[in-house]
C-alpha positions in Angstrom: 0.1 0.0 0.0 1.3 3.7 -0.9 2.8 5.1 2.1 0.3 7.8 3.6 3.2 10.1 4.0 3.5 10.2 0.2 -0.1 11.1 -0.5 0.1 13.9 2.2 2.5 15.9 0.1 1.0 18.5 -2.0 1.2 17.8 -5.8 3.2 20.3 -8.1 0.8 19.3 -10.9 -2.8 19.4 -11.4 -2.8 16.0 -13.0 -2.9 13.1 -10.8 0.0 10.3 -11.3 -1.2 7.0 -12.5 -0.5 5.6 -9.0 -2.6 8.1 -7.3 -5.9 7.1 -5.8 -8.1 9.2 -3.6 -8.5 7.3 -0.2 -10.4 7.9 3.2 -8.4 9.9 5.7 -8.5 6.9 8.1 -5.9 5.3 5.8 -3.5 8.2 6.1 -3.8 9.0 9.7 -1.7 5.8 10.9 1.3 7.0 8.9 0.9 10.7 10.0 0.5 9.6 13.7 3.6 7.4 13.5 5.4 10.1 11.7 4.4 12.6 14.7 5.5 10.1 17.4 8.8 8.8 15.8 10.0 12.3 14.9 12.8 13.6 17.2 13.3 16.6 15.3 13.2 20.0 17.2 12.0 23.4 16.0 14.5 26.0 14.8 15.1 28.6 17.4 15.1 32.2 16.6 17.1 35.1 18.3 13.8 36.2 19.8 12.8 34.2 22.8 9.1 35.7 22.6 8.8 34.8 19.1 9.9 31.2 19.9 7.2 31.1 22.8 4.6 32.1 20.1 5.7 29.2 17.8 6.1 26.6 20.3 9.8 26.4 20.2 10.7 28.1 16.9 10.2 27.5 13.3 8.8 24.2 11.8 8.5 22.5 8.4 5.5 23.2 6.2 4.8 26.4 7.7 4.4 30.1 6.4 5.5 33.0 8.7 4.4 36.6 7.6 6.2 39.7 9.0 4.6 42.9 7.9 5.9 46.4 8.4 5.4 49.9 6.7 8.1 51.1 4.3 11.4 51.6 6.2 9.8 49.8 9.2 12.7 47.4 9.6 11.5 44.2 7.9 14.6 43.6 5.8 16.9 44.1 8.8 14.7 41.7 10.9 14.6 39.2 8.5 18.2 39.3 7.2 19.2 39.0 11.1 17.1 36.1 11.5 18.3 34.4 8.6 22.0 34.9 9.7 21.1 33.7 13.3 19.5 30.6 12.0 22.3 29.9 9.5 24.9 30.3 12.3 23.3 28.5 15.3 21.2 25.8 13.5 19.1 23.3 15.6 20.0 21.1 18.6 19.4 17.4 17.8 20.3 15.3 21.0 23.7 16.6 22.1 24.8 17.7 18.6 24.1 20.9 16.5 22.5 20.3 13.3 23.3 23.2 10.6 20.2 24.8 8.9 20.5 26.0 5.2 18.7 29.4 4.5 18.0 31.0 1.3 17.5 34.7 1.5 15.7 36.2 -1.6 16.1 39.9 -1.8 14.0 41.4 -4.5 15.1 45.2 -3.7 18.8 44.9 -2.6 22.0 44.0 -4.0 24.2 41.3 -2.5 26.8 43.8 -1.7 24.2 45.8 0.3 23.2 42.8 2.3 26.9 42.0 3.0 27.5 45.5 4.5 24.5 45.1 6.8 25.7 41.7 8.0 29.3 43.0 8.5 27.9 46.1 10.3 25.8 43.9 12.7 28.3 41.4 13.6 31.1 43.9 13.9 29.1 46.5 15.5 30.4 49.0 12.9 28.5 52.0 11.8 26.7 51.1 8.7 27.2 54.8 7.4 31.0 54.3 7.9 30.9 51.1 5.9 28.8 52.4 2.8 31.0 55.7 3.0 34.3 53.7 3.0 35.5 56.0 5.9 38.9 54.2 6.1 39.6 55.9 2.8 39.5 59.5 4.4 40.4 58.7 8.0 43.6 60.6 8.8 44.1 59.0 12.2 46.2 55.9 11.5 45.4 54.1 14.7 41.5 54.7 14.1 41.9 53.4 10.6 43.7 50.5 11.5 41.1 49.6 14.2 38.2 49.9 11.8 39.9 47.7 9.2 40.8 45.1 12.0 37.1 45.1 12.9 35.9 44.7 9.5 38.4 41.7 8.9 37.1 40.1 12.2 33.4 40.6 11.2 33.9 39.1 7.7 35.8 36.0 9.2 32.8 35.2 11.5 30.2 36.0 8.6 32.2 33.6 6.1 31.3 30.7 8.5 27.8 31.8 8.7 27.6 32.1 4.9 28.4 28.5 4.4 24.7 27.7 5.2 23.2 30.7 3.1 22.3 31.0 -0.3 21.5 34.7 -1.2 19.7 36.0 -4.4 19.9 39.7 -4.8 17.9 42.0 -6.8 19.9 41.0 -10.1 19.0 37.4 -10.0 15.7 37.9 -8.3 14.0 40.4 -10.5 11.3 42.4 -8.9 7.8 41.8 -10.4 9.1 38.9 -12.6 10.2 36.4 -10.1 7.6 33.5 -9.5 6.9 30.8 -6.9 8.2 28.3 -9.6 11.3 30.2 -9.7 11.8 29.9 -6.0 10.9 26.2 -6.2 13.8 25.6 -8.6 16.3 27.5 -6.9 15.5 25.8 -3.6 15.7 22.4 -4.9 18.9 23.2 -6.8 20.4 24.8 -3.5 19.4 21.8 -1.3 21.3 19.3 -3.9 24.3 21.5 -3.6 24.2 21.9 0.0 23.7 18.4 0.8 26.8 17.5 -1.4 28.7 20.2 0.3 27.8 18.8 3.8 28.9 15.3 3.0 32.2 16.7 1.4 32.9 18.7 4.7 32.3 15.7 6.9 34.7 13.6 4.8 37.3 16.4 4.6 37.2 17.7 8.1 36.7 14.4 9.9 36.0 15.0 13.7 36.9 12.4 16.4 34.9 9.1 15.9 32.3 10.0 18.4 31.7 13.4 17.2 31.5 11.9 13.6 28.9 9.5 14.5 26.7 12.3 16.1 27.0 14.3 13.1 26.3 11.6 10.7 23.3 10.7 12.8 22.0 14.3 12.8 22.5 14.7 9.2 20.4 11.6 8.3 17.4 13.6 8.5 16.6 15.8 5.3 17.9 19.2 5.7 15.2 21.7 6.8 15.4 24.6 4.4 14.2 28.2 5.4 13.4 30.4 2.6 13.1 34.2 3.2 11.3 36.3 0.7 11.8 39.9 0.8 9.3 41.3 0.0 6.0 39.7 -0.8 4.5 42.4 -3.1 7.5 42.0 -5.4 6.8 38.3 -6.0 4.5 37.2 -8.9 2.7 34.0 -9.7 3.3 34.1 -13.5 5.9 35.7 -15.6 4.7 38.9 -17.1 7.2 41.2 -18.5 4.8 43.9 -19.1 3.8 44.0 -15.5 5.3 46.8 -13.0 7.8 45.8 -10.4 5.6 46.6 -7.4 2.4 44.5 -7.3 -0.8 44.8 -5.1 -0.8 41.9 -2.7 -2.3 38.9 -4.4 -3.7 36.3 -1.8 -2.9 33.7 -4.3 0.9 34.5 -4.1 1.0 33.9 -0.3 -1.3 31.0 -0.6 1.1 29.5 -3.1 4.1 30.2 -0.8 2.3 28.1 1.8 1.8 25.3 -0.8 5.5 25.6 -1.5 6.5 25.4 2.1 4.4 22.1 2.4 5.5 20.5 -0.9 9.3 21.2 0.0 8.8 20.2 3.6 10.5 23.5 4.5 9.6 26.9 6.3 9.1 30.0 4.3 9.3 33.6 6.0 7.5 36.1 4.0 8.3 40.0 4.5 5.3 42.2 3.6 5.2 45.8 3.0 2.1 47.5 4.7 0.5 50.2 2.6 -1.0 52.0 5.7 -1.5 51.5 9.4 -5.2 51.0 8.2 -4.6 48.1 6.1 -5.3 44.9 7.6 -1.7 43.1 7.7 -2.9 39.4 8.0 -1.0 37.5 5.2 -3.5 35.0 3.6 -2.3 31.3 4.1 0.3 32.1 6.8 0.3 30.3 10.0 1.4 33.3 11.8 1.3 36.9 10.8 3.3 39.3 12.9 3.5 43.2 12.5 6.8 45.1 13.1 6.2 48.5 14.7 8.9 51.1 15.3 9.3 54.5 16.6 10.5 56.8 19.3 7.2 57.0 21.0 6.3 53.4 20.7 6.6 52.6 24.4 4.6 55.5 25.4 1.9 54.7 23.0 1.9 50.9 24.3 1.8 52.1 27.9 -1.2 54.5 27.1 -3.0 51.6 25.3 -2.4 49.3 28.2 -3.8 51.7 30.8 -6.9 52.2 28.6 -7.4 48.4 28.3 -6.9 48.2 32.2 -9.8 50.7 32.6 -12.1 48.7 30.4 -11.2 45.5 32.2 -12.2 47.0 35.5 -15.2 48.4 34.1 -16.2 44.8 32.6 -15.1 43.1 35.8 -12.6 41.1 34.0 -10.9 38.2 35.8 -8.3 39.5 38.4 -5.5 37.3 36.9 -6.1 39.0 33.6 -6.0 42.4 35.3 -2.9 41.4 37.2 -1.1 40.4 33.9 -2.0 43.6 32.3 -0.6 45.4 35.4 2.7 43.5 35.1 3.0 44.2 31.3 2.6 47.9 31.9 4.9 48.0 34.8 7.7 46.2 32.7 7.2 48.7 29.9 7.5 51.7 32.3 10.7 50.2 33.9 12.2 49.6 30.4 11.4 53.2 29.5 13.1 54.4 32.8 16.4 52.9 31.7 16.5 55.4 28.7 17.7 52.8 26.2 17.5 55.4 23.2 20.4 57.2 24.9 22.7 54.1 24.1 24.7 53.6 20.9 23.8 52.7 17.5 21.1 55.3 16.8 18.3 53.2 18.4 14.5 53.6 18.3 11.9 51.2 19.9 10.5 48.4 18.0 7.8 45.6 18.8 6.7 42.5 16.9 2.9 42.3 17.5 1.0 39.1 16.7 -2.0 39.7 14.4 -2.8 36.0 13.7 -1.4 32.7 15.1 -2.6 29.3 14.4 -0.6 28.1 17.5 -2.8 30.4 19.6 -0.1 32.5 21.4 -0.1 36.1 20.9 2.7 37.6 23.3 4.1 40.5 21.7 7.9 41.0 21.5 9.7 44.3 22.5 13.1 45.4 20.9 15.5 48.2 20.6 16.4 48.6 16.9 19.9 49.8 16.7 19.7 51.2 13.1 23.3 52.1 12.6 24.3 48.4 13.4 21.3 47.0 11.5 20.5 45.0 14.5 17.3 44.2 16.8 17.9 43.5 20.2 15.1 42.0 22.1 14.1 43.0 25.6 12.2 40.4 27.7 10.2 42.2 30.3 9.7 39.8 33.3 7.9 40.0 36.6 8.0 43.1 38.7 10.1 41.4 41.3 12.8 40.5 38.8 15.3 42.6 36.8 14.8 43.6 33.2 16.9 41.2 31.0 18.1 41.7 27.6 18.8 39.1 25.2 21.8 39.9 22.7 22.0 37.7 19.6 25.2 39.4 18.7 27.6 38.1 21.2 30.8 36.5 19.9 29.6 33.0 20.7 26.6 33.4 18.4 24.2 32.3 21.1 21.9 34.3 23.2 23.3 35.7 26.6 21.8 37.8 29.3 22.9 41.2 30.5 21.7 43.2 33.3 
């Protein structure tokens, strides 16, 4: 009998294969249940603890995640930082780290621009100094040497990250002309190359026998590709050379991205541009849609909204625990504001990732400081009032999260 898992995959063609036969779902459920119980695969963690909480551990196969923001709202910085984090840190399987391949498709930026943003974040180098090639005009020899040393060090770390990255810039990914089928072909070709490269690396850089056994065991699972599309309105369903580059959002495009995630057994992160605050940002077909909001007055606006919500709860006699939760959240925001993070380095502003829709059911918003000069989002975890405010820094030298009071 045909493996139920095979019939579960979405077909790329409308024409059924000769061996395909429609069956009751009862014939498929044993295989699906077996796969659920036997799978030991962990979710892919992100640099945001709150986002992982909302996703029950992190990114999983066959899912489409949508992140929307207004123009200039930081969606590219957020998505590109997330891709780098995943490519660098991978996923834990047992006591071994499994590398995760990521494909970042930028429909509006050149590869050189993405490299500059990565080096700026990793080296904590002002992005303006990089794009302006400040070392060419710096008269102070010591400052010039320090700048170049930081750049070389950042590049060394990014080179290791980039082993798990495939990047298509605006030249390869033509805005308005790239289709879902193009992404599928690129993804399948990248996975073939990536798998061969992993096997070659294992043979060439053979670790000790125990480590080799763990690595071989971890790599027995097919790689979980994560595809980033930046951004959704520049992606098309069909090739039409007469079309404008910028397209109105077509629900069929995002639905087809979800179909792609299922058929390739991968994760797709779609970045979307919001026309205005009034436009409902939910991305059709997405398992979760989050809105990235930024601004100098963001915390004040959130505190004010929480105060209004608290008044409504009291009027409506809401449950005491709900009122207490709201009070703690407002208190945490106020304590964070009192630390005056906007007076720190990196030309920072506030940012939040607000959940608009989540099939997992969790909708806790994430709070960040966006250090624009470093092209970096730094998450702030607001905890209970009795505990100190803790920041999670994805940019530390070990490439893992660490706490700082």
